[in-house]
C-alpha positions in Angstrom: 20.7 -11.4 2.3 17.8 -13.6 0.2 14.8 -13.2 2.0 13.3 -15.4 4.6 9.4 -16.2 3.4 6.6 -18.4 4.8 4.2 -17.3 2.1 4.6 -15.4 -1.5 5.7 -11.9 -1.0 4.2 -9.4 -4.1 6.4 -6.3 -4.6 4.0 -3.5 -6.5 4.3 -0.3 -8.0 1.7 1.8 -9.7 1.7 4.1 -12.0 -1.4 6.6 -11.7 -3.7 9.5 -12.9 -3.0 11.1 -9.9 -2.6 10.5 -6.2 -5.8 11.2 -5.1 -6.7 7.2 -3.7 -10.7 7.8 -4.0 -10.9 9.5 -8.0 -7.6 8.5 -9.7 -6.9 5.5 -11.5 -4.1 2.9 -12.6 -2.2 3.4 -15.9 0.4 0.4 -15.1 0.7 -2.0 -12.3 4.0 -3.8 -11.9 4.1 -6.7 -9.6 7.0 -9.3 -8.8 6.5 -12.3 -6.7 8.9 -13.9 -5.0 8.2 -17.2 -3.8 9.8 -19.0 -0.3 11.6 -21.5 -2.7 13.5 -17.9 -4.5 11.7 -18.1 -7.6 10.4 -15.0 -8.9 7.4 -14.3 -11.3 6.4 -10.8 -13.4 3.3 -8.9 -14.0 3.7 -5.8 -16.0 0.2 -4.4 -17.3 -0.7 -1.1 -19.1 -4.2 -0.2 -17.9 -6.9 1.9 -20.2 -7.7 4.0 -16.8 -11.6 4.9 -18.6 -10.3 8.9 -17.9 -7.6 11.7 -19.4 -4.6 11.4 -18.3 -3.5 14.4 -16.5 -0.8 16.2 -18.5 1.3 16.3 -15.4 1.3 12.9 -14.4 2.1 12.0 -18.0 5.5 14.2 -17.9 5.8 12.1 -14.6 5.8 8.3 -16.0 5.8 8.6 -19.8 2.1 7.4 -20.1 -0.2 9.0 -22.3 -3.4 8.4 -23.5 -2.5 7.0 -26.7 -0.3 4.2 -25.0 -3.2 2.9 -22.9 -6.4 3.7 -25.8 -6.0 0.0 -26.7 -5.1 -1.8 -23.4 -7.6 -3.6 -20.9 -9.6 -1.9 -18.7 -9.0 -2.7 -15.3 -12.4 -4.4 -14.9 -10.6 -6.9 -17.4 -7.7 -7.8 -15.7 -9.0 -7.8 -11.9 -9.5 -11.5 -11.5 -6.4 -12.2 -13.1 -5.0 -9.9 -11.0 -6.5 -11.2 -7.7 -5.4 -14.5 -8.7 -2.2 -13.7 -8.6 -2.2 -11.9 -5.5 -3.8 -14.6 -3.6 -1.9 -15.5 -0.7 0.8 -13.4 -0.5 1.9 -10.6 1.4 2.5 -7.4 -0.1 5.3 -4.7 -0.5 6.4 -1.5 -2.2 7.9 1.6 -1.8 5.1 3.9 -0.4 2.9 1.0 -0.7 1.0 1.4 3.0 -0.1 4.9 1.9 -0.9 5.1 -1.0 -0.1 1.8 -3.9 -2.3 -0.8 -1.6 -4.8 1.6 -0.9 -5.7 2.5 -4.9 -5.6 -0.8 -5.3 -7.9 -1.9 -3.2 -10.2 1.0 -4.3 -9.9 -0.2 -8.2 -11.0 -4.2 -6.9 -13.7 -2.8 -4.9 -15.1 -0.2 -7.5 -15.7 -3.6 -9.9 -16.7 -5.7 -7.6 -14.0 -7.9 -6.9 -13.4 -8.1 -2.9 -9.7 -8.5 -1.9 -9.4 -8.6 1.7 -5.8 -7.2 1.9 -6.4 -7.1 6.1 -5.1 -10.7 6.1 -2.1 -10.1 4.3 1.6 -8.7 5.7 2.6 -5.7 4.4 6.1 -4.4 4.2 6.5 -0.5 3.1 10.7 -0.5 2.2 9.9 3.6 2.0 8.8 3.4 5.9 11.9 1.2 6.7 13.8 3.4 4.6 12.4 6.8 6.3 13.4 5.9 9.4 16.8 4.6 9.3 17.7 7.3 6.5 14.9 9.7 5.6 15.3 9.7 1.9 14.1 8.4 -2.0 14.0 5.3 -3.8 16.4 7.0 -6.1 18.6 7.9 -3.0 17.7 4.6 -1.7 18.8 2.6 -4.3 22.2 4.3 -4.5 22.8 4.0 -0.7 22.1 0.6 -0.3 22.9 -1.0 -4.0 25.3 1.6 -5.2 24.1 2.0 -8.9 21.9 5.1 -10.2 18.7 3.9 -11.0 18.1 3.9 -14.2 14.6 4.3 -15.6 13.0 5.9 -12.4 9.2 6.0 -12.6 9.2 3.4 -14.8 7.0 0.3 -13.0 8.9 -2.3 -13.5 12.4 -0.6 -12.8 10.9 0.5 -9.6 9.1 -2.5 -8.4 12.6 -4.3 -9.2 14.5 -1.4 -7.4 12.3 -1.8 -4.2 13.4 -5.6 -3.8 16.7 -5.0 -4.2 16.8 -2.6 -2.1 14.8 -4.5 0.8 17.1 -7.1 0.3 20.3 -5.0 1.1 18.5 -3.1 4.1 18.4 -6.6 5.8 22.3 -6.9 5.6 23.1 -3.4 6.0 21.0 -3.1 9.5 20.9 -7.0 10.5 22.2 -5.8 14.0 21.4 -2.2 13.8 19.7 -0.9 17.0 16.3 1.4 16.4 15.1 4.3 19.2 11.8 5.2 18.9 10.1 8.2 19.8 9.2 7.0 23.2 13.1 6.2 24.1 12.7 2.4 23.4 15.1 0.6 21.9 14.9 -2.1 19.2 16.7 -4.2 16.6 13.5 -4.4 14.5 15.5 -5.2 11.2 14.8 -9.2 10.9 15.0 -11.6 7.8 11.0 -11.9 8.6 7.7 -10.5 7.4 6.1 -10.6 10.2 8.8 -8.0 12.3 9.3 -6.2 8.9 5.8 -5.5 8.6 5.4 -4.5 11.5 8.3 -2.2 11.8 7.3 -0.3 8.3 3.8 0.6 9.9 3.7 4.4 10.9 0.3 3.7 12.2 -2.3 1.3 13.5 -5.0 2.0 10.6 -8.6 0.2 10.4 -9.0 1.3 6.9 -6.2 1.9 4.6 -5.8 5.8 4.3 -6.0 6.0 8.3 -9.6 7.7 8.4 -10.1 5.6 11.3 -7.7 3.9 13.5 -6.8 1.8 16.4 -6.1 4.0 19.5 -3.5 2.5 22.3 -6.4 0.2 23.9 -7.6 -0.8 20.9 -10.3 0.7 20.4 -11.6 2.1 16.4 -11.5 5.5 16.9 -12.2 8.4 14.2 -9.1 10.0 12.9 -10.0 13.4 11.2 -12.7 15.9 11.9 -15.0 16.7 14.9 -14.8 13.6 15.8 -11.0 13.0 16.0 -9.8 10.3 18.7 -13.6 10.1 19.9 -14.4 6.1 19.5 -16.8 4.9 16.2 -19.1 3.3 18.2 -19.7 6.3 20.5 -20.1 8.3 17.3 -22.5 6.2 15.8 -24.8 5.8 19.0 -24.7 9.3 19.7 -25.0 10.9 15.9 -26.7 8.7 13.8 -26.3 11.1 10.8 -22.6 10.8 11.3 -22.7 7.4 9.5 -24.9 8.3 6.5 -22.5 11.7 5.9 -19.8 9.3 5.4 -20.9 6.8 3.0 -22.8 9.8 1.0 -19.7 11.6 0.4 -15.7 11.3 -0.9 -14.4 8.8 1.3 -12.6 5.9 -0.2 -14.7 3.1 -0.6 -12.6 0.7 1.9 -13.1 3.5 4.5 -16.8 3.1 3.9 -16.6 -1.1 3.8 -15.1 -0.5 7.0 -17.2 1.9 8.9 -20.5 -0.3 7.5 -19.0 -3.4 9.0 -18.6 -1.7 12.4 -22.0 -0.4 12.2 -23.2 -4.0 11.5 -21.3 -5.4 14.5 -23.1 -3.3 16.8 -26.5 -4.6 16.0 -25.4 -8.2 17.2 
C-alpha cells in the first residue's frame, strides 16, 4: 500500500558513537524523503563526530575512525540537512526514542534550531512492537517476506523501515487493537496523523520524556523526586531546581523546553 501523504515524509536512521542522546554523536545519517506524489529523494552522509568511535559501536555498524576522518562535521552539513527536512514529517525505527532526540541535540549544538515539534512522528518500531513485538530484521522478514541484507547499514535500515511501514498498512488495515484500558480501535490507517498518534508511547513535552503531559494536559516532571509534579509548581516552590537541570547533563532540548515554561510563567 502506498502512503497517503499531505506533507513529505522523511524516513531516517542514524549510526552513532553510542546510545547516549546527550554525549554521543552521529557518524552516519540516511534520509529517504517520500513526497506526496510518490517521488523519492535520498541523502546518505558519513559524519565526522569529532570524537573517537568506541570499538563496540564500530563492531555494530562497521564505521571506524578512519572511515570518517575526512568526512564533514555535523556543523558543516547542518543547514543542508535542515533544508532537506523542512516541512516534512518524520518516520523511523525506534526514532521517537533515539534518532529524533539525538538529531535534535546535534542541531541545537551547532545553533541550527529545527522545530521538530511542529512535525508528525511515525515510529515503525512502536507500531511493530504493539502489534507483533519484534526487531527490524524480524519485522522485515515478517512483513516483507525477505531477509534484511546489510543490517546496521543506515540506508539499508532506512529503506527496510519504509518497506515495513507500507506492508503494515496492508496487513493491519482492518485489524482491531485493544489498549491497556480495554478500549478497542482500528488504529492502522493510511494517514500520517493516525499513525503518528498510534506509534507514540507517551505524551512527551521534550523528546526523551523528562517532562510529559499528565492526563489533564499539564506539564509534569517524569523523573526523580518531583515525578508527577507540575513543572510550574516545582519552579515556583523550588527555585534552585531550574538551575540544577540547566547546569547538569540533561539534553539541550529538555533545557530549552524547561526554559520556555519558565519564561512563560513571567508573562
